[in-house]
C-alpha positions in Angstrom: 81.5 37.8 2.3 81.7 34.0 2.1 77.9 33.8 2.5 77.3 36.3 -0.3 79.6 34.4 -2.7 78.0 31.2 -1.8 74.5 32.7 -2.4 75.6 34.1 -5.7 77.1 30.8 -6.9 74.0 28.9 -5.9 71.8 31.4 -7.7 74.0 31.2 -10.8 73.9 27.4 -10.6 70.1 27.6 -10.4 69.9 29.9 -13.3 72.2 27.7 -15.4 70.0 24.6 -14.5 66.9 26.6 -15.5 68.4 27.8 -18.7 69.6 24.3 -19.6 66.2 22.9 -18.9 64.6 25.6 -21.1 67.0 24.8 -23.9 66.2 21.1 -23.7 62.5 21.7 -23.7 62.6 24.1 -26.7 64.9 21.8 -28.5 62.6 18.8 -28.0 59.6 20.8 -29.0 61.1 22.0 -32.2 61.7 18.4 -33.4 58.7 17.3 -35.3 57.8 14.5 -37.7 56.9 15.0 -41.3 53.4 13.7 -40.5 52.8 16.3 -37.9 54.1 19.0 -40.3 51.7 17.8 -43.0 48.9 17.8 -40.5 49.7 21.3 -39.4 49.9 22.5 -43.0 46.5 20.9 -43.7 45.0 22.6 -40.7 46.4 26.0 -41.8 45.0 25.5 -45.2 41.6 24.6 -43.8 41.7 27.7 -41.5 42.5 29.8 -44.6 39.5 28.3 -46.5 37.2 29.0 -43.5 38.4 32.6 -43.2 37.7 33.1 -47.0 34.3 31.6 -46.7 33.5 33.8 -43.7 34.7 36.9 -45.7 32.4 35.9 -48.6 29.4 35.5 -46.2 30.1 38.9 -44.6 30.2 40.4 -48.1 26.8 38.9 -48.9 25.4 40.0 -45.6 26.6 43.6 -46.3 24.9 43.6 -49.6 21.7 42.3 -48.1 21.9 44.9 -45.3 22.4 47.7 -47.8 19.4 46.5 -49.8 17.2 46.4 -46.7 18.3 50.0 -45.8 17.1 51.2 -49.2 13.8 49.4 -48.8 13.3 50.9 -45.3 14.2 54.4 -46.6 11.6 54.1 -49.4 9.0 52.9 -46.9 9.8 55.8 -44.6 9.4 58.3 -47.5 6.1 56.7 -48.5 4.8 56.8 -44.9 5.9 60.4 -44.5 4.2 61.4 -47.8 1.0 59.6 -46.9 1.0 61.3 -43.5 1.5 64.7 -45.1 -1.4 64.2 -47.5 -3.8 63.0 -44.8 -2.6 65.4 -42.2 -1.5 62.8 -39.7 1.4 63.7 -37.4 4.2 61.0 -37.5 6.7 61.0 -34.6 10.2 59.8 -35.4 
């Protein structure tokens, strides 16, 4: 029984030490200077601008892709009509 209590107290002491260390690390990490906050804010704004630019590029690419699909569909129709008139078999 004495050994069990001794093991439990050493475990609880180890847990307390670990918890205390974690609290100290989190506390130290949460302290920041106004300069680092300003830098972080600037970086977040730049990331937002980059995301918006990417969204705009994706939108333009979708428009271009839709336009190309229309062109390809027209060409396929033209080829199919020419093949029909000339009697050529076209495999798809």
